[in-house]
GUMI-634639 format. One line per field, with one value per atom (N, C-alpha, C): z negated, y, x negated; residue in one letter; atom name. Coordinates in steps of 0.05 Angstrom, whole numbers, plus 5000, padded with zeros to 4 digits. Atoms other than C-alpha are relative to their C-alpha. Last residue first. Layout:
N
z: Z, ...
y: Y, ...
x: X, ...
residu: A, ...
atome: CA, ...
end
This chain:
246
z: 4974, 4517, 5009, 4982, 4459, 5026, 5001, 4411, 5019, 5026, 4430, 5003, 5021, 4488, 4972, 5023, 4547, 4975, 5024, 4606, 4976, 5014, 4674, 4975, 5021, 4702, 4980, 5027, 4767, 4981, 5013, 4830, 4971, 5015, 4857, 4986, 4987, 4878, 4983, 4985, 4856, 5014, 5019, 4800, 5014, 5017, 4849, 4982, 4984, 4901, 4984, 4995, 4848, 5017, 5024, 4825, 5004, 5005, 4895, 4976, 4980, 4911, 4995, 4982, 4845, 5020, 4973, 4819, 5019, 4988, 4757, 5028, 4990, 4744, 5013, 4975, 4740, 5012, 4979, 4689, 5027, 4994, 4646, 5023, 4982, 4650, 5008, 4973, 4622, 5020, 4989, 4564, 5028, 4992, 4552, 5012, 4976, 4552, 5010, 4977, 4504, 5026, 4976, 4453, 5026, 5003, 4384, 5025, 4987, 4393, 5002, 5003, 4377, 5017, 5020, 4369, 4998, 4994, 4435, 4980, 4976, 4423, 5006, 5009, 4352, 5023, 5015, 4380, 4990, 4983, 4434, 4984, 5021, 4391, 5012, 5026, 4432, 4977, 5002, 4501, 4973, 4996, 4496, 4997, 5022, 4466, 5002, 5023, 4518, 4975, 4994, 4576, 4976, 5005, 4542, 5007, 5029, 4537, 4994, 5011, 4609, 4969, 4991, 4632, 4988, 5016, 4589, 5008, 5028, 4618, 4984, 5000, 4690, 4971, 4997, 4679, 4999, 5026, 4652, 5001, 5016, 4715, 4972, 5008, 4755, 4983, 5015, 4794, 4994, 4985, 4818, 4982, 4985, 4792, 5017, 4973, 4737, 5013, 4995, 4677, 5028, 5024, 4646, 5002, 5007, 4706, 4974, 4978, 4722, 4990, 4977, 4680, 5022, 5000, 4614, 5023, 5016, 4605, 4999, 4986, 4663, 4984, 4971, 4629, 5014, 4992, 4556, 5030, 5002, 4544, 5010, 4977, 4569, 5000, 4976, 4521, 5024, 4999, 4465, 5024, 4994, 4479, 5003, 4972, 4481, 5009, 4985, 4414, 5030, 5000, 4385, 5016, 4982, 4407, 5001, 4973, 4373, 5020, 4992, 4309, 5029, 4994, 4308, 5007, 4972, 4314, 5006, 4982, 4248, 5028, 5007, 4195, 5020, 5018, 4204, 4997, 4987, 4266, 4983, 4976, 4236, 5014, 5009, 4168, 5024, 5011, 4198, 4991, 4977, 4241, 4990, 4987, 4180, 5023, 5017, 4141, 5012, 5002, 4198, 4984, 4986, 4214, 4994, 5015, 4162, 5012, 5027, 4192, 4984, 4998, 4264, 4972, 5025, 4252, 4997, 5021, 4305, 4973, 5009, 4348, 4978, 5019, 4351, 4989, 4990, 4384, 4978, 4998, 4358, 5008, 4974, 4372, 5003, 4977, 4317, 5026, 4981, 4264, 5026, 5012, 4202, 5018, 5025, 4219, 4988, 5004, 4293, 4974, 4990, 4307, 4996, 5013, 4264, 5008, 5028, 4286, 4985, 5000, 4360, 4971, 4996, 4349, 4999, 5025, 4319, 5003, 5020, 4378, 4974, 4995, 4428, 4979, 5008, 4396, 5004, 5029, 4402, 4989, 5007, 4476, 4970, 4995, 4483, 4993, 5023, 4452, 5002, 5023, 4503, 4975, 4996, 4560, 4976, 5003, 4535, 5002, 5028, 4526, 4995, 5014, 4595, 4970, 4991, 4628, 4985, 5013, 4587, 5008, 5029, 4610, 4985, 5001, 4683, 4971, 4995, 4676, 4997, 5022, 4645, 5003, 5023, 4695, 4976, 5014, 4751, 4977, 4982, 4805, 4987, 5005, 4766, 5017, 5025, 4761, 4993, 5020, 4814, 4973, 5002, 4875, 4981, 4981, 4891, 4996, 4973, 4863, 5020, 4988, 4801, 5029, 4995, 4784, 5014, 4977, 4794, 5006, 4977, 4747, 5025, 4992, 4696, 5026, 4989, 4694, 5009, 4975, 4685, 5013, 4980, 4632, 5027, 4992, 4593, 5022, 4985, 4594, 5009, 5016, 4571, 5017, 5022, 4622, 4985, 5018, 4691, 4979, 5018, 4731, 4981, 5028, 4791, 4984, 5014, 4860, 4971, 5007, 4889, 4986, 4999, 4933, 4982, 5004, 4925, 5001, 4980, 4951, 4998, 4977, 4913, 5022, 4976, 4847, 5022, 4984, 4792, 5026, 4972, 4739, 5015, 4986, 4671, 5029, 4971, 4625, 5010, 4979, 4590, 4989, 4998, 4533, 5024, 5026, 4543, 5003, 5000, 4600, 4972, 5026, 4610, 5003, 5011, 4683, 4973, 5017, 4699, 4988, 5014, 4756, 4985, 5013, 4775, 4983, 4986, 4825, 4990, 4993, 4796, 5016, 4972, 4796, 5011, 4981, 4734, 5029, 5002, 4693, 5021, 4986, 4717, 5000, 4971, 4698, 5016, 4989, 4631, 5030, 4999, 4615, 5013, 4979, 4632, 5004, 4974, 4591, 5023, 4997, 4531, 5026, 4993, 4540, 5005, 5024, 4541, 5008, 5022, 4594, 4977, 5021, 4663, 4975, 5026, 4705, 4980, 5007, 4773, 4972, 4978, 4804, 4992, 4998, 4739, 5020, 5020, 4730, 4999, 4999, 4796, 4979, 5029, 4805, 4994, 5008, 4873, 4969, 5026, 4906, 4992, 5004, 4975, 4974, 4992, 4970, 4998, 4973, 4968, 5011, 4983, 4907, 5029, 4991, 4876, 5017, 4980, 4873, 5011, 4976, 4835, 5023, 4989, 4785, 5026, 4989, 4773, 5014, 4976, 4765, 5014, 4979, 4717, 5026, 4989, 4677, 5021, 4984, 4674, 5009, 4971, 4653, 5016, 4991, 4582, 5030, 5011, 4567, 5011, 4984, 4612, 4991, 5012, 4580, 5017, 4995, 4601, 4986, 5021, 4603, 5007, 4992, 4646, 4976, 5005, 4620, 5007, 5025, 4655, 4995, 5017, 4710, 4974, 5028, 4763, 4986, 5013, 4830, 4970, 5029, 4874, 4991, 5009, 4947, 4970, 5019, 4965, 4994, 5024, 5029, 4980, 5004, 5079, 4974, 4987, 5094, 4996, 5019, 5042, 5012, 4995, 5088, 4980, 4975, 5059, 5002, 5003, 4988, 5025, 5000, 5000, 5000
y: 4988, 4964, 4989, 4996, 4938, 5014, 4972, 4948, 5007, 4989, 4880, 5028, 5016, 4835, 5009, 4987, 4860, 4983, 5010, 4839, 5017, 5014, 4847, 4986, 5010, 4900, 4986, 5003, 4911, 4991, 4974, 4938, 4998, 4997, 4869, 5027, 4988, 4855, 5001, 5020, 4806, 5011, 5021, 4851, 4978, 4990, 4910, 4977, 4996, 4872, 5009, 5026, 4848, 5001, 5010, 4919, 4973, 4984, 4944, 4991, 5003, 4887, 5016, 4977, 4888, 4999, 5009, 4816, 5024, 5015, 4836, 4990, 4981, 4888, 4986, 4987, 4835, 5018, 5020, 4793, 5012, 5007, 4853, 4980, 4979, 4876, 4994, 5005, 4809, 5021, 5024, 4817, 4993, 4992, 4888, 4976, 4984, 4865, 5008, 5016, 4808, 5016, 4984, 4852, 4985, 4975, 4827, 5017, 5005, 4753, 5026, 4976, 4765, 4996, 5004, 4697, 5022, 5024, 4699, 4996, 4995, 4770, 4977, 4981, 4754, 5007, 5016, 4693, 5018, 5018, 4734, 4985, 5015, 4792, 4980, 4994, 4831, 4984, 5007, 4802, 5003, 5028, 4800, 4992, 5014, 4869, 4970, 4996, 4897, 4986, 5014, 4868, 5001, 5029, 4893, 4982, 5004, 4964, 4970, 5002, 4958, 4998, 5025, 4942, 4997, 5022, 4998, 4973, 4998, 5051, 4976, 5007, 5028, 5001, 5029, 5028, 4991, 5011, 5100, 4969, 5002, 5119, 4989, 4975, 5104, 4996, 5001, 5048, 5028, 5008, 5060, 5001, 5024, 5066, 4991, 4998, 5117, 4973, 4976, 5106, 4998, 4984, 5044, 5025, 4987, 5002, 5016, 4989, 4953, 5010, 5019, 4906, 5010, 5013, 4942, 4982, 5025, 4956, 4986, 5022, 5005, 4974, 4997, 5051, 4975, 4980, 5053, 5007, 5008, 4986, 5021, 5018, 5007, 4993, 4983, 5065, 4984, 4984, 5019, 5018, 5018, 4968, 5016, 5006, 5024, 4982, 4975, 5052, 4994, 4996, 4981, 5025, 5019, 4968, 5004, 4993, 5031, 4982, 4975, 5018, 5009, 5004, 4946, 5025, 5007, 4961, 5000, 4977, 4997, 4995, 4977, 4948, 5023, 5005, 4876, 5024, 5018, 4884, 4996, 4987, 4944, 4983, 4979, 4912, 5014, 5013, 4849, 5020, 5011, 4890, 4987, 4977, 4929, 4991, 4991, 4865, 5024, 5019, 4835, 5010, 4991, 4897, 4982, 4977, 4884, 5008, 5009, 4815, 5022, 5018, 4841, 4991, 4996, 4899, 4982, 4992, 4889, 5005, 5023, 4850, 5007, 5015, 4910, 4976, 5021, 4950, 4987, 5025, 5016, 4978, 5001, 5084, 4975, 4999, 5080, 4996, 4981, 5058, 4999, 4990, 5025, 5021, 4985, 5013, 5012, 4988, 4994, 5017, 5019, 4945, 5011, 5026, 4983, 4981, 4996, 5052, 4973, 4996, 5031, 5003, 5026, 5003, 5003, 5015, 5070, 4972, 4987, 5109, 4984, 5007, 5060, 5012, 5028, 5068, 4992, 5000, 5144, 4972, 4990, 5135, 5002, 5022, 5092, 5008, 5018, 5148, 4976, 4988, 5196, 4983, 5003, 5149, 5013, 5028, 5141, 4997, 5007, 5216, 4971, 4989, 5229, 4993, 5014, 5182, 5010, 5026, 5210, 4984, 4995, 5280, 4974, 4993, 5258, 5005, 5024, 5222, 5007, 5018, 5283, 4975, 4989, 5331, 4981, 4978, 5287, 5010, 4981, 5242, 5023, 4997, 5201, 5023, 4986, 5206, 5002, 5021, 5160, 5011, 5010, 5204, 4977, 5022, 5214, 4986, 4996, 5282, 4979, 4977, 5278, 5004, 5006, 5208, 5022, 5018, 5226, 4993, 4985, 5286, 4983, 4982, 5248, 5014, 5017, 5192, 5017, 5011, 5240, 4985, 4979, 5279, 4990, 4994, 5216, 5022, 5021, 5195, 5006, 5010, 5260, 4981, 5018, 5294, 4993, 5004, 5324, 4980, 5022, 5353, 4999, 4995, 5397, 4975, 5023, 5399, 5006, 5020, 5469, 4976, 4986, 5461, 5025, 4971, 5408, 5013, 4992, 5336, 5030, 4987, 5322, 5008, 4999, 5308, 5016, 4977, 5288, 4998, 5003, 5242, 5026, 4974, 5239, 4993, 4997, 5179, 5028, 5015, 5199, 4984, 5028, 5248, 4986, 5013, 5323, 4971, 5029, 5369, 4989, 5013, 5443, 4970, 5008, 5467, 4985, 4980, 5506, 4992, 4982, 5461, 5021, 4983, 5409, 5021, 5002, 5368, 5020, 4972, 5392, 5000, 5002, 5319, 5027, 4999, 5335, 4998, 4973, 5351, 5003, 4982, 5287, 5028, 5006, 5245, 5019, 4988, 5280, 4995, 4971, 5263, 5014, 4996, 5190, 5030, 5002, 5190, 5004, 4976, 5217, 4999, 4977, 5162, 5026, 4985, 5108, 5024, 5015, 5053, 5017, 4980, 5080, 4992, 5012, 5017, 5020, 4994, 5052, 4990, 5008, 5020, 5005, 5029, 5025, 4990, 5011, 5096, 4970, 4991, 5122, 4985, 5006, 5083, 5005, 5011, 5115, 4997, 4991, 5129, 4985, 5009, 5127, 5011, 4982, 5137, 4986, 5006, 5086, 5017, 4976, 5119, 4995, 4997, 5050, 5025, 5020, 5037, 5004, 4991, 5102, 4981, 4978, 5080, 5011, 5011, 5013, 5022, 5016, 5046, 4990, 4980, 5097, 4986, 4990, 5040, 5022, 5020, 5006, 5011, 4997, 5066, 4983, 4980, 5068, 5006, 4973, 5004, 5018, 4983, 4943, 5029, 4997, 4909, 5019, 5024, 4884, 5001, 5020, 4954, 4976, 5028, 5016, 4981, 5016, 5084, 4971, 5014, 5122, 4980, 5002, 5173, 4987, 5006, 5163, 4997, 5015, 5197, 4997, 4998, 5218, 4984, 4978, 5233, 5005, 5006, 5191, 5025, 4984, 5206, 4995, 4975, 5150, 5014, 4978, 5099, 5027, 4990, 5051, 5023, 5007, 5043, 5013, 4992, 5049, 4992, 4976, 5047, 5010, 4976, 5000, 5025
x: 5007, 4951, 4973, 4977, 4991, 4993, 4992, 4932, 5023, 4992, 4903, 5010, 5011, 4884, 5008, 4989, 4924, 4992, 5012, 4882, 5009, 4978, 4916, 4988, 5018, 4869, 5019, 4991, 4907, 4978, 4999, 4875, 5008, 5025, 4854, 4999, 5022, 4926, 4975, 5015, 4979, 4975, 5009, 5005, 4984, 5022, 5007, 4989, 5024, 5047, 4977, 5010, 5096, 4975, 5013, 5104, 4988, 5024, 5119, 4984, 5021, 5166, 4974, 4997, 5205, 4976, 4992, 5198, 5005, 5023, 5158, 5006, 5021, 5212, 4977, 4991, 5267, 4978, 4999, 5229, 5008, 5028, 5212, 5000, 5010, 5285, 4971, 4988, 5308, 4990, 5013, 5259, 5011, 5027, 5284, 4985, 4998, 5357, 4972, 4994, 5344, 5001, 5003, 5309, 5006, 4985, 5329, 4998, 4975, 5309, 5017, 4982, 5236, 5025, 4980, 5203, 5020, 4984, 5165, 5023, 4984, 5141, 5019, 4980, 5118, 5019, 4981, 5081, 5023, 4985, 5047, 5022, 4987, 5024, 5019, 5012, 4974, 5012, 5028, 4987, 4988, 5004, 5063, 4971, 4989, 5066, 4995, 5018, 5019, 5010, 5025, 5058, 4981, 4994, 5122, 4976, 4996, 5094, 5004, 5026, 5070, 5000, 5012, 5140, 4972, 4989, 5168, 4988, 5008, 5122, 5010, 5028, 5132, 4990, 5002, 5207, 4971, 4991, 5203, 4999, 5024, 5163, 5006, 5012, 5225, 4975, 5025, 5258, 4989, 5024, 5328, 4976, 4995, 5400, 4976, 4990, 5392, 5004, 4983, 5348, 5011, 4999, 5316, 5017, 5026, 5335, 5003, 5016, 5391, 4973, 5003, 5434, 4981, 5026, 5425, 4995, 5000, 5499, 4973, 4986, 5500, 4998, 5001, 5450, 5011, 4981, 5471, 4999, 4972, 5439, 5019, 4994, 5370, 5030, 5001, 5367, 5007, 4976, 5390, 5001, 4978, 5335, 5026, 5002, 5283, 5023, 4996, 5305, 5000, 4971, 5310, 5007, 4988, 5238, 5030, 5007, 5213, 5014, 4985, 5251, 4994, 4971, 5225, 5015, 4994, 5151, 5030, 5001, 5141, 5009, 4984, 5163, 5001, 4977, 5141, 5018, 4981, 5096, 5025, 4990, 5060, 5022, 4982, 5054, 5013, 4976, 5024, 5021, 4984, 4977, 5025, 4988, 4952, 5018, 4978, 4941, 5014, 4978, 4900, 5024, 4976, 4858, 5024, 4989, 4803, 5027, 4991, 4790, 5014, 4977, 4789, 5010, 4986, 4743, 5025, 5019, 4690, 5012, 5015, 4739, 4980, 4983, 4786, 4984, 4983, 4731, 5016, 5014, 4705, 5019, 5014, 4736, 4983, 4981, 4788, 4986, 5013, 4738, 5017, 5025, 4768, 4987, 4995, 4842, 4974, 5026, 4832, 5001, 5021, 4889, 4972, 4998, 4939, 4978, 5009, 4915, 5001, 5028, 4920, 4989, 5013, 4989, 4970, 4997, 5012, 4987, 5017, 4984, 5001, 5028, 5014, 4981, 5004, 5082, 4971, 5001, 5077, 4995, 5027, 5060, 4996, 5019, 5122, 4972, 4996, 5163, 4981, 5013, 5133, 5003, 5029, 5152, 4985, 5008, 5224, 4970, 4996, 5233, 4991, 5022, 5203, 5002, 5025, 5251, 4976, 5000, 5309, 4975, 5006, 5292, 4999, 5028, 5289, 4991, 5017, 5355, 4971, 4996, 5390, 4982, 5016, 5359, 5003, 4987, 5386, 4983, 4987, 5358, 5014, 4972, 5307, 5012, 4994, 5232, 5029, 4999, 5203, 5006, 4973, 5214, 5003, 4996, 5140, 5027, 5011, 5122, 5009, 4986, 5167, 4991, 4972, 5142, 5015, 4998, 5070, 5029, 5010, 5076, 5002, 4979, 5118, 4993, 4979, 5067, 5023, 5009, 5009, 5022, 5001, 5046, 4992, 4973, 5063, 5001, 4986, 4990, 5028, 4977, 4959, 5017, 5006, 4913, 5026, 4978, 4925, 4991, 5003, 4867, 5025, 4994, 4880, 4997, 4990, 4849, 5005, 5020, 4841, 5012, 5025, 4879, 5001, 4997, 4932, 4972, 4982, 4933, 5006, 5014, 4870, 5019, 4983, 4906, 4985, 5007, 4857, 5016, 4993, 4887, 4992, 4997, 4854, 5006, 5002, 4860, 5004, 4987, 4819, 5023, 5008, 4806, 5013, 4999, 4811, 4991, 4998, 4794, 5001, 5003, 4805, 5004, 4974, 4795, 4995, 4988, 4732, 5027, 5017, 4710, 5016, 4980, 4761, 4985, 4975, 4721, 5020, 4991, 4655, 5026, 4991, 4631, 5009, 5022, 4590, 5008, 5012, 4652, 4978, 4982, 4686, 4989, 5002, 4626, 5018, 5024, 4623, 4997, 4996, 4695, 4976, 4980, 4683, 5004, 5015, 4619, 5019, 5016, 4658, 4985, 4984, 4710, 4984, 4992, 4656, 5017, 4988, 4648, 5011, 5006, 4633, 5016, 5004, 4636, 4990, 5028, 4628, 4993, 5018, 4690, 4971, 4999, 4729, 4980, 5018, 4706, 5000, 5028, 4733, 4982, 5003, 4798, 4970, 5026, 4811, 4999, 5010, 4877, 4975, 5027, 4908, 4989, 5021, 4983, 4972, 5007, 5040, 4977, 4997, 5069, 4993, 4972, 5080, 5004, 4995, 5005, 5028, 5014, 4995, 5005, 4984, 5048, 4987, 4975, 5014, 5016, 5006, 4946, 5025, 5006, 4975, 4993, 4974, 5007, 4996, 4984, 4938, 5027, 5003, 4896, 5018, 4981, 4923, 4997, 5001, 4886, 5022, 4982, 4884, 4999, 4973, 4824, 5016, 4985, 4755, 5027, 5002, 4727, 5017, 5001, 4717, 4999, 5024, 4736, 5003, 4995, 4791, 4977, 5023, 4787, 5008, 4995, 4840, 4973, 5021, 4829, 5008, 5003, 4887, 4975, 4982, 4899, 4997, 4979, 4838, 5017, 5006, 4800, 5023, 4985, 4813, 4991, 5015, 4759, 5014, 5020, 4788, 4984, 5028, 4848, 4981, 5011, 4918, 4970, 5016, 4942, 4987, 4984, 5000, 4983
residu: C, C, C, F, F, F, S, S, S, D, D, D, L, L, L, F, F, F, K, K, K, N, N, N, V, V, V, T, T, T, R, R, R, D, D, D, S, S, S, G, G, G, L, L, L, F, F, F, S, S, S, K, K, K, I, I, I, G, G, G, P, P, P, E, E, E, E, E, E, E, E, E, L, L, L, R, R, R, T, T, T, E, E, E, L, L, L, A, A, A, K, K, K, L, L, L, L, L, L, P, P, P, I, I, I, E, E, E, Q, Q, Q, N, N, N, D, D, D, Q, Q, Q, Y, Y, Y, H, H, H, Q, Q, Q, S, S, S, A, A, A, S, S, S, G, G, G, R, R, R, Y, Y, Y, G, G, G, R, R, R, L, L, L, M, M, M, N, N, N, L, L, L, I, I, I, A, A, A, V, V, V, D, D, D, A, A, A, F, F, F, S, S, S, L, L, L, S, S, S, S, S, S, G, G, G, I, I, I, M, M, M, F, F, F, G, G, G, R, R, R, G, G, G, G, G, G, D, D, D, N, N, N, I, I, I, R, R, R, L, L, L, N, N, N, D, D, D, E, E, E, F, F, F, F, F, F, Q, Q, Q, L, L, L, F, F, F, P, P, P, S, S, S, L, L, L, R, R, R, S, S, S, A, A, A, L, L, L, F, F, F, K, K, K, E, E, E, I, I, I, Y, Y, Y, S, S, S, Q, Q, Q, A, A, A, E, E, E, A, A, A, K, K, K, Q, Q, Q, S, S, S, Q, Q, Q, Y, Y, Y, S, S, S, E, E, E, N, N, N, L, L, L, K, K, K, I, I, I, P, P, P, H, H, H, F, F, F, A, A, A, T, T, T, M, M, M, A, A, A, E, E, E, A, A, A, L, L, L, L, L, L, D, D, D, N, N, N, W, W, W, T, T, T, M, M, M, T, T, T, I, I, I, Q, Q, Q, L, L, L, A, A, A, R, R, R, T, T, T, R, R, R, D, D, D, Q, Q, Q, L, L, L, S, S, S, N, N, N, G, G, G, A, A, A, L, L, L, G, G, G, H, H, H, K, K, K, E, E, E, G, G, G, L, L, L, Y, Y, Y, Q, Q, Q, M, M, M, I, I, I, C, C, C, P, P, P, L, L, L, Q, Q, Q, T, T, T, I, I, I, A, A, A, I, I, I, P, P, P, P, P, P, S, S, S, V, V, V, T, T, T, H, H, H, D, D, D, V, V, V, L, L, L, T, T, T, P, P, P, P, P, P, F, F, F, L, L, L, L, L, L, P, P, P, Q, Q, Q, G, G, G, K, K, K, V, V, V, E, E, E, R, R, R, S, S, S, E, E, E, V, V, V, L, L, L, Q, Q, Q, Q, Q, Q, K, K, K, V, V, V, A, A, A, A, A, A, P, P, P, R, R, R, C, C, C, V, V, V, Q, Q, Q, K, K, K, E, E, E, C, C, C, C, C, C, S, S, S, D, D, D, E, E, E, W, W, W, V, V, V, T, T, T, G, G, G, T, T, T, L, L, L, H, H, H, L, L, L, L, L, L, M, M, M, R, R, R, V, V, V, P, P, P, E, E, E, G, G, G, R, R, R, G, G, G, A, A, A, F, F, F, E, E, E, G, G, G, F, F, F, H, H, H, Y, Y, Y, Y, Y, Y, L, L, L, K, K, K, Y, Y, Y, S, S, S, P, P, P, C, C, C, E, E, E, A, A, A, S, S, S, S, S, S, G, G, G, E, E, E, M, M, M
atome: N, CA, C, N, CA, C, N, CA, C, N, CA, C, N, CA, C, N, CA, C, N, CA, C, N, CA, C, N, CA, C, N, CA, C, N, CA, C, N, CA, C, N, CA, C, N, CA, C, N, CA, C, N, CA, C, N, CA, C, N, CA, C, N, CA, C, N, CA, C, N, CA, C, N, CA, C, N, CA, C, N, CA, C, N, CA, C, N, CA, C, N, CA, C, N, CA, C, N, CA, C, N, CA, C, N, CA, C, N, CA, C, N, CA, C, N, CA, C, N, CA, C, N, CA, C, N, CA, C, N, CA, C, N, CA, C, N, CA, C, N, CA, C, N, CA, C, N, CA, C, N, CA, C, N, CA, C, N, CA, C, N, CA, C, N, CA, C, N, CA, C, N, CA, C, N, CA, C, N, CA, C, N, CA, C, N, CA, C, N, CA, C, N, CA, C, N, CA, C, N, CA, C, N, CA, C, N, CA, C, N, CA, C, N, CA, C, N, CA, C, N, CA, C, N, CA, C, N, CA, C, N, CA, C, N, CA, C, N, CA, C, N, CA, C, N, CA, C, N, CA, C, N, CA, C, N, CA, C, N, CA, C, N, CA, C, N, CA, C, N, CA, C, N, CA, C, N, CA, C, N, CA, C, N, CA, C, N, CA, C, N, CA, C, N, CA, C, N, CA, C, N, CA, C, N, CA, C, N, CA, C, N, CA, C, N, CA, C, N, CA, C, N, CA, C, N, CA, C, N, CA, C, N, CA, C, N, CA, C, N, CA, C, N, CA, C, N, CA, C, N, CA, C, N, CA, C, N, CA, C, N, CA, C, N, CA, C, N, CA, C, N, CA, C, N, CA, C, N, CA, C, N, CA, C, N, CA, C, N, CA, C, N, CA, C, N, CA, C, N, CA, C, N, CA, C, N, CA, C, N, CA, C, N, CA, C, N, CA, C, N, CA, C, N, CA, C, N, CA, C, N, CA, C, N, CA, C, N, CA, C, N, CA, C, N, CA, C, N, CA, C, N, CA, C, N, CA, C, N, CA, C, N, CA, C, N, CA, C, N, CA, C, N, CA, C, N, CA, C, N, CA, C, N, CA, C, N, CA, C, N, CA, C, N, CA, C, N, CA, C, N, CA, C, N, CA, C, N, CA, C, N, CA, C, N, CA, C, N, CA, C, N, CA, C, N, CA, C, N, CA, C, N, CA, C, N, CA, C, N, CA, C, N, CA, C, N, CA, C, N, CA, C, N, CA, C, N, CA, C, N, CA, C, N, CA, C, N, CA, C, N, CA, C, N, CA, C, N, CA, C, N, CA, C, N, CA, C, N, CA, C, N, CA, C, N, CA, C, N, CA, C, N, CA, C, N, CA, C, N, CA, C, N, CA, C, N, CA, C, N, CA, C, N, CA, C, N, CA, C, N, CA, C, N, CA, C, N, CA, C, N, CA, C, N, CA, C, N, CA, C, N, CA, C, N, CA, C, N, CA, C, N, CA, C, N, CA, C, N, CA, C, N, CA, C, N, CA, C, N, CA, C, N, CA, C, N, CA, C, N, CA, C, N, CA, C, N, CA, C, N, CA, C, N, CA, C, N, CA, C, N, CA, C, N, CA, C, N, CA, C, N, CA, C, N, CA, C, N, CA, C, N, CA, C, N, CA, C, N, CA, C, N, CA, C, N, CA, C, N, CA, C, N, CA, C, N, CA, C, N, CA, C, N, CA, C, N, CA, C, N, CA, C, N, CA, C, N, CA, C, N, CA, C, N, CA, C, N, CA, C, N, CA, C, N, CA, C, N, CA, C, N, CA, C, N, CA, C, N, CA, C, N, CA, C, N, CA, C, N, CA, C, N, CA, C, N, CA, C, N, CA, C, N, CA, C, N, CA, C, N, CA, C, N, CA, C, N, CA, C, N, CA, C, N, CA, C, N, CA, C
end
C-alpha cells in the first residue's frame, strides 16, 4: 500500500528501535491505512534510545526550530515546511483527519479522540506498573519488583478503562460495527493495539476476562479488515507485545 521505495516519503516516523511494538506500532498501522509512502526512520537505522531519536531528528534539520518532545514523532513532508507532530493521540488524530479515518461528524471525531486519549492514559498506568523502579529501564531488569504492581493494576485499575471502551462500543450500533460511526477510524486502531498489548502483556488475564465480549469480537473483526490484515502480514509491523500493554 505504501508504494515504491524509490518515492519520497510523505511521512517519517521517528520512534526508538527495539524488539517490541511500543507506541510506534499504532502509528505504523495507521500510516499503512493511509496508503501513502512512509518511512520508519529509527527502526530502519536501529536507533535505540528516545534521546538518540530526538537528536537524530534535530541533526536531520527536517523540522529546524520546531519544538520536539519524546518519541513517537511524526514528520509530515506533504506540507512546506515539514511539520513535526508529537504525542501519540495527536499523531493519530492528525493522520485520521487528513485521510478520512476520523469520523464524519464533530461528535464522532470528538469521541474518537476521547477514546484514544483514554487509551493513552491506560498506557501510562501500565508503564508505571511494569516499570515501578526505573521507568526508562526494561521490564526484565525489574521484573521481580514489578509483580505486585502489575497484580494491583490488573485487579483494580484496568477494569474501569476496559469498561469505558466496552460501553463506547456498545452505544455505537450495539457494538456490531466500529468504535465510532459506520467505518474504520483511528479509534479502532487505538483499541486494536490496546487489545494486542493486553493479550501480549497479560495473556491469562485477557483469556479469563469475560467482561469485554464486544471488544474481543471487535478485535477479531478488525484483524480481518483488508488494510489491517495487509499490515499485519507485512514486514512493517513489529508484532511483539511483551509487557506494558504496548
